[in-house]
C-alpha positions in Angstrom: 0.0 0.0 0.0 1.5 3.1 -1.2 1.3 6.5 0.4 2.0 10.1 -0.3 4.9 11.9 1.1 6.7 15.1 0.6 10.0 15.0 -1.2 12.4 17.5 0.1 14.4 18.9 -2.6 18.1 19.1 -1.9 19.3 22.6 -1.4 21.6 23.7 -4.2 24.7 25.7 -3.4 24.2 29.4 -4.0 25.5 30.7 -7.2 28.2 33.1 -7.1 27.0 36.3 -8.8 29.4 38.9 -9.8 29.4 41.9 -7.7 27.5 44.8 -9.3 29.2 48.2 -9.6 27.9 50.8 -7.2 25.1 52.7 -8.7 24.9 56.4 -8.6 22.6 58.2 -6.2 20.3 59.4 -8.8 19.0 56.0 -9.7 15.3 55.4 -9.7 13.5 53.7 -6.8 13.0 50.6 -9.0 16.8 50.3 -9.5 17.5 50.6 -5.8 15.0 47.9 -4.9 16.5 45.6 -7.6 20.0 45.9 -6.2 18.9 45.1 -2.7 16.9 42.1 -3.9 19.8 40.7 -5.8 22.0 40.9 -2.7 19.5 39.2 -0.4 18.0 36.7 -2.9 20.7 35.6 -5.4 18.4 32.9 -6.8 15.8 35.4 -7.8 18.2 37.8 -9.4 17.7 36.3 -12.8 14.1 37.6 -12.8 14.9 40.9 -11.3 16.1 42.4 -14.5 12.9 41.6 -16.3 10.5 42.5 -13.6 12.1 45.6 -12.1 13.7 47.1 -15.1 13.8 50.8 -14.7 11.6 52.4 -17.3 12.6 55.7 -18.7 10.8 58.6 -17.2 10.2 61.3 -19.9 10.3 64.9 -18.8 11.8 64.3 -15.3 11.1 67.0 -12.8 13.5 68.4 -10.2 14.2 66.4 -7.2 11.5 66.1 -4.5 12.2 65.9 -0.8 14.6 63.0 0.0 12.2 61.0 2.1 9.0 59.4 0.8 6.4 57.2 2.5 7.8 53.8 3.7 6.4 50.6 2.5 4.2 48.9 5.1 5.3 45.4 6.4 2.4 43.7 4.6 3.5 45.3 1.4 7.0 44.0 2.0 5.8 40.4 2.5 3.9 40.6 -0.7 6.9 42.1 -2.5 9.2 39.4 -1.2 6.8 36.6 -1.8 6.2 37.7 -5.3 9.9 37.7 -6.0 10.5 34.1 -5.1 10.0 31.3 -7.6 8.1 28.4 -6.1 9.8 26.0 -8.4 13.2 26.6 -6.8 12.1 24.5 -3.9 12.5 27.1 -1.2 11.2 25.7 2.1 8.8 27.6 4.4 11.4 27.3 7.2 14.0 29.1 5.1 11.5 31.7 4.2 10.4 32.2 7.8 14.0 32.5 8.9 14.6 35.2 6.3 11.4 37.3 7.1 12.7 38.8 10.4 15.7 40.1 8.6 13.6 41.5 5.8 11.2 43.2 8.2 14.1 44.8 10.1 15.7 46.2 7.0 16.3 49.9 7.0 13.8 52.2 5.3 14.4 52.8 1.7 14.5 56.3 0.4 12.4 56.6 -2.7 11.6 59.3 -5.2 7.9 58.7 -5.5 7.2 62.1 -4.0 8.0 63.9 -7.2 5.5 61.7 -9.0 2.8 62.0 -6.3 3.1 65.8 -6.2 4.5 67.0 -9.6 5.8 70.5 -9.8 5.6 72.8 -12.7 8.9 72.8 -14.6 10.8 76.0 -14.4 13.2 75.4 -17.2 10.7 75.0 -19.9 10.3 77.7 -22.5 6.7 79.1 -22.4 4.8 78.6 -25.6 4.2 82.0 -27.2 0.5 83.0 -27.3 -0.8 83.3 -30.8 -2.4 86.6 -31.3 -5.1 86.8 -33.9 -5.2 90.0 -35.9 -8.7 91.4 -36.3 -9.0 93.6 -39.4 -11.7 96.3 -39.2 -14.7 95.5 -41.4 -15.8 98.4 -43.6 -19.6 98.4 -44.2 -20.5 98.4 -47.9 -21.4 101.7 -49.3 -25.0 101.8 -50.5 -25.3 103.4 -53.9 -28.4 104.2 -55.8 -27.6 101.4 -58.3 -27.9 98.9 -55.5 -31.4 99.9 -54.6 -34.1 97.7 -56.0 -37.2 99.7 -57.0 -40.4 98.5 -55.4 -43.7 99.0 -57.1 -45.7 100.2 -54.1 -48.8 102.3 -54.9 -48.4 104.0 -51.6 -44.8 105.1 -52.0 -45.6 107.8 -54.6 -46.8 110.2 -51.8 -43.6 109.8 -49.7 -42.6 113.4 -50.3 -45.8 114.5 -48.5 -44.3 113.3 -45.2 -41.4 115.8 -45.5 -43.9 118.6 -44.9 -45.1 117.1 -41.6 -44.6 119.3 -38.5 -41.7 117.1 -37.2 -40.2 116.1 -40.6 -40.0 112.6 -42.1 -41.0 109.8 -39.7 -38.1 107.8 -38.2 -39.7 104.4 -38.6 -40.7 102.9 -41.9 -44.0 101.8 -40.3 -46.8 104.3 -40.4 -50.0 104.0 -38.4 -52.0 106.1 -40.7 -51.6 108.3 -43.7 -52.7 112.0 -43.9 -54.6 111.4 -47.2 -56.8 108.5 -48.1 -55.3 106.2 -50.7 -56.7 103.4 -52.7 -56.4 99.9 -51.2 -53.8 97.8 -53.1 -54.9 94.6 -54.7 -54.9 91.6 -52.3 -55.8 93.7 -49.2 -59.1 94.5 -47.5 -60.3 97.6 -45.7 -60.1 97.7 -42.0 -63.3 97.2 -40.1 -62.5 100.3 -38.1 -62.1 102.5 -41.2 -65.5 104.1 -41.1 -65.2 104.8 -37.3 -61.7 106.3 -37.8 -62.9 108.5 -40.7 -65.7 109.8 -38.5 -63.4 110.6 -35.7 -60.9 112.3 -38.0 -63.7 114.4 -39.5 -64.8 115.5 -36.1 -61.3 116.3 -35.0 -60.6 118.4 -38.1 -63.9 120.2 -37.7 -63.1 121.0 -34.1 -59.7 122.3 -35.1 -61.2 124.6 -37.7 -63.8 125.8 -35.3 -61.1 126.8 -32.9 -59.5 128.9 -35.6 -62.7 130.8 -36.3 -62.6 134.4 -35.2 -64.8 135.3 -32.3 -67.7 137.4 -33.4 -70.6 138.6 -31.3 -74.3 138.3 -31.9 -76.1 141.3 -30.4 -79.2 140.8 -28.3 -82.3 142.0 -30.0 -82.0 143.8 -33.4 -78.5 143.8 -35.0 -79.4 146.6 -37.4 -79.7 150.2 -36.1 -82.7 151.9 -37.8 -82.1 154.9 -40.0 -83.3 158.2 -38.7 -86.2 160.0 -40.4 -83.9 162.8 -41.5 -81.7 160.4 -43.5 -84.7 158.5 -44.8 -86.1 161.8 -46.2 -82.7 162.8 -47.7 -82.3 159.5 -49.5 -85.8 159.9 -50.9 -85.0 163.3 -52.2 -81.8 162.1 -54.0 -83.8 159.5 -55.8 -86.1 162.1 -57.3 -83.1 163.7 -59.2 -81.9 162.9 -62.7 -79.9 159.7 -63.3 -76.7 161.7 -64.1 -76.9 163.8 -61.0 -73.9 163.3 -58.7 -75.2 162.2 -55.3 -71.8 161.4 -53.5 -68.1 161.0 -54.0 -66.1 157.9 -53.3 -62.9 158.0 -51.3 -60.9 157.6 -54.5 -62.6 160.6 -56.0 -65.0 158.8 -58.4 -68.5 160.3 -58.6 -71.5 158.3 -57.6 -74.6 159.2 -59.6 -78.2 158.8 -58.9 -78.3 155.9 -61.3 -75.7 154.1 -59.2 -77.6 154.5 -55.9 -80.8 153.5 -57.6 -79.4 149.9 -57.9 -79.0 149.8 -54.1 -82.1 151.7 -52.9 -84.6 150.0 -55.1 -85.7 146.6 -53.8 -84.8 143.5 -55.9 -82.2 145.5 -57.9 -78.7 144.2 -58.5 -75.9 146.4 -57.1 -73.4 147.6 -59.6 -69.6 147.6 -59.2 -69.5 151.4 -58.3 -71.6 150.8 -55.2 -69.6 147.7 -54.2 -66.2 149.2 -54.6 -67.1 152.6 -53.0 -68.8 151.0 -49.9 -65.9 148.5 -49.2 -63.5 151.4 -49.4 -65.5 153.1 -46.6 -65.2 149.9 -44.5 -61.4 149.8 -44.9 -61.2 153.5 -44.1 -63.1 152.9 -40.8 -60.8 150.0 -39.9 -57.6 152.0 -40.5 -59.0 155.0 -38.7 -60.0 152.9 -35.6 -56.6 151.2 -35.4 -54.5 154.4 -36.1 -53.0 153.3 -39.5 -54.0 156.3 -41.5 -50.6 157.5 -42.7 -49.6 157.1 -46.3 -46.2 155.8 -45.4 -47.6 153.2 -43.0 -47.9 149.7 -44.2 -51.7 149.0 -44.2 -53.0 146.3 -42.0 -56.4 146.2 -43.8 -56.9 146.2 -47.5 -59.7 145.6 -50.0 -59.3 144.8 -53.7 -61.9 146.1 -56.1 -64.5 143.9 -57.8 -62.2 143.3 -60.9 -59.4 141.7 -59.0 -60.9 138.2 -58.6 -62.1 138.0 -62.2 -58.7 139.0 -63.5 -57.0 136.4 -61.3 -59.4 133.7 -62.3 -59.1 134.4 -66.0 -55.5 135.5 -66.4 -53.8 133.8 -63.5 -51.3 135.5 -61.1 -49.6 137.4 -63.9 -52.8 139.3 -64.5 -52.8 140.7 -60.9 -49.0 140.6 -60.2 -48.7 144.4 -59.5 -51.9 144.9 -57.6 -50.4 144.0 -54.2 -47.3 146.1 -54.7 -49.3 149.2 -55.5 -51.1 148.7 -52.2 -47.8 148.2 -50.3 -48.7 144.7 -49.3 -46.8 142.7 -52.0 -44.3 139.9 -51.3 -43.6 138.9 -47.8 -45.2 142.1 -46.5 -48.5 140.3 -47.1 -47.9 138.2 -44.0 -48.0 141.4 -41.8 -51.5 142.3 -43.1 -54.5 141.5 -40.8 -57.4 141.3 -43.2 -57.8 141.4 -47.0 -61.3 141.8 -48.4 -61.9 140.3 -51.9 -65.3 140.8 -53.5 -66.2 138.0 -55.9 -68.5 138.4 -58.8 -69.1 135.1 -60.7 -72.1 133.9 -62.7 -74.1 137.1 -61.8 -73.7 136.4 -58.1 -71.8 138.4 -55.5 -69.9 136.7 -52.7 -67.1 137.7 -50.3 -63.6 136.3 -49.6 -61.8 137.2 -46.4 -58.1 136.5 -46.3 -56.1 136.7 -43.0 -52.5 136.2 -44.0 -51.2 136.3 -40.4 -53.5 133.4 -39.4 -53.2 131.5 -42.7 -56.9 131.3 -43.0 -59.5 132.1 -45.7 -63.2 132.6 -45.1 -65.9 132.5 -47.8 -69.3 134.1 -47.3 -72.1 133.2 -49.7 -75.7 134.1 -49.0 -76.7 131.1 -51.1 -74.8 128.7 -48.9 -71.8 127.6 -51.1 -68.6 126.5 -49.3 -66.2 128.2 -51.6 -63.8 125.4 -52.5 -63.3 126.7 -56.1 -62.8 130.3 -54.9 -60.3 129.0 -52.3 -58.3 127.3 -55.0 -58.1 130.5 -57.1 -57.0 132.7 -54.2 -54.3 130.3 -53.2 -52.8 130.8 -56.6 -52.4 134.5 -55.8 -51.0 133.7 -52.4 -48.4 131.3 -53.9 -47.3 134.0 -56.4 -47.0 136.7 -53.7 -45.3 134.7 -51.0 -43.1 132.5 -53.1 -40.9 130.2 -50.9 -42.8 131.4 -47.8 -46.0 129.8 -49.1 -46.9 126.4 -47.6 -50.1 125.1 -48.9 -50.6 122.9 -45.9 -50.6 125.9 -43.6 -53.6 127.5 -45.2 -57.1 126.5 -44.2 -60.5 127.3 -45.5 -62.7 128.0 -42.5 -66.3 126.8 -42.4 -67.8 130.3 -42.1 -71.5 130.9 -42.7 -73.5 133.8 -44.0 -77.2 134.6 -43.5 -79.3 133.4 -46.4 -81.1 135.6 -49.0 -84.7 134.7 -49.9 -84.5 135.8 -53.5 -82.2 136.0 -56.4 -81.4 139.8 -56.2 -80.0 140.7 -52.8 -76.6 139.0 -53.0 -74.8 142.4 -53.5 -76.5 143.8 -50.4 -75.5 140.7 -48.4 -71.9 141.0 -49.6 -71.6 144.6 -48.2 -73.5 143.8 -45.0 -71.3 140.8 -44.4 -68.1 142.9 -44.9 -69.4 145.5 -42.4 -70.3 142.9 -39.9 -66.9 141.3 -40.1 -65.2 144.7 -39.7 -67.1 145.6 -36.5 -66.9 142.1 -35.0 -70.5 141.0 -35.5 -71.4 137.5 -36.7 -72.8 137.7 -40.2 -75.7 135.5 -39.2 -76.9 138.2 -36.8 -79.1 139.7 -39.5 -81.3 138.2 -42.1 -83.3 138.7 -45.2 -85.9 140.8 -43.3 -83.3 143.5 -42.7 -82.1 143.9 -46.2 -84.3 146.7 -47.3 -83.2 148.8 -44.3 -79.6 147.9 -45.0 -79.9 148.9 -48.6 -80.9 152.5 -47.6 -78.2 152.6 -44.9 -75.6 151.8 -47.5 -76.6 154.8 -49.6 -76.9 157.1 -46.6 -73.4 156.1 -45.5 -72.0 156.8 -49.0 -73.7 160.2 -49.0 -72.2 160.8 -45.5 -68.7 160.0 -46.7 -67.9 157.3 -44.1 -68.9 155.5 -41.0 -68.8 158.6 -38.8 -71.1 160.6 -36.6 -74.5 159.1 -36.6 -73.3 156.1 -38.6 -70.6 155.1 -36.2 -71.1 151.3 -35.7 -70.2 151.5 -32.0 -72.6 153.2 -29.8 -71.8 155.3 -26.7 -72.6 152.2 -24.6 -69.9 150.2 -26.5 -72.3 147.9 -28.4 -71.6 147.5 -32.1 -74.6 147.4 -34.5 -74.9 147.4 -38.2 
């Protein structure tokens, strides 16, 4: 019966290894450990070169502190046990006898500190920082050839915005346009258009009303009755021949009985002599009441004769170019004038234009109720010619003035003169009506015979109330 037994391998004599030359102090920790291992364990020295070959350390740093952490005893056992070849037949007793000597070995200085705490090298040349050059970018110059024309039906009125109070708008987006324009194809009208138009109409009407001159409406009768003395005198003048000179105009032209008959007789049409002579009396009253009676003074009030408007309408501005200069109100001097009276005779009908250059307003009084858009267009041609570069069409406004209405087709001339007198003395032209026309006709003739609005015909009473 066989059995198992351990065969003890005979111990071979140690091999004599050649002594290694002393290594320099700067050797790596792996080299120092290999030298110590070869001295203590000669049998394992044949593996030490392969296992503990010192690898090259690229980019070595300066020396760290000389002492480094010491290997623990358990680490040393593992290191020693790993270096012994089991096939060499080393007995446990030999190994146990060698451990105390290994454990009492002096501490080995290592250079692991420089690897555990690397330092920044001081002898390395710093890499130059690459600076990127930034070249200034010049924006492209926009020329007219680069602009692409856009066919926008609303862009044709762009120049109109340059005449706005604050110049051209900064933004290209407009909330509204001053003038109504056709809606382009492919668009629909806003549901608020009608409401906005109504509000705009009310706003513009309110602005026009605020620019209307303030005129009074007297309580009771606006026409002062003619005295019996003057009624009798007018009747006596009507009994004389037609060529009899009844009065003299301020310009020196005679006024005959035939002329006053067109005014005194009911339903007769007033001729040009009566119209021009009576308006001259009104201008004389205004100049006298404001102290502008000198010949060298620039007049603040002026009235053109009945041929001015027809010449302007038929011949244009060139037909009346010298009229204002003769009256000393030509050119930019016109802006210093308070009121200009312009009688209008058109289609056998008399109306009145009132121009206030200082306020840039025009009023039109028609006893038949016309608004005067055509007359306003004609008078703006004269204003444009006189003012030149100072004329801005947007500044001029036609005010919605009203006149009392005639009840026949013959009293338009008497309404023209009565409206002019009412405006001169600050009375609303609607303060009198068709029932007062016969009395006003006789008063016009009496004031012409008197030679002005003086004395009994002074419009302002002693109480300060103005009446026609």
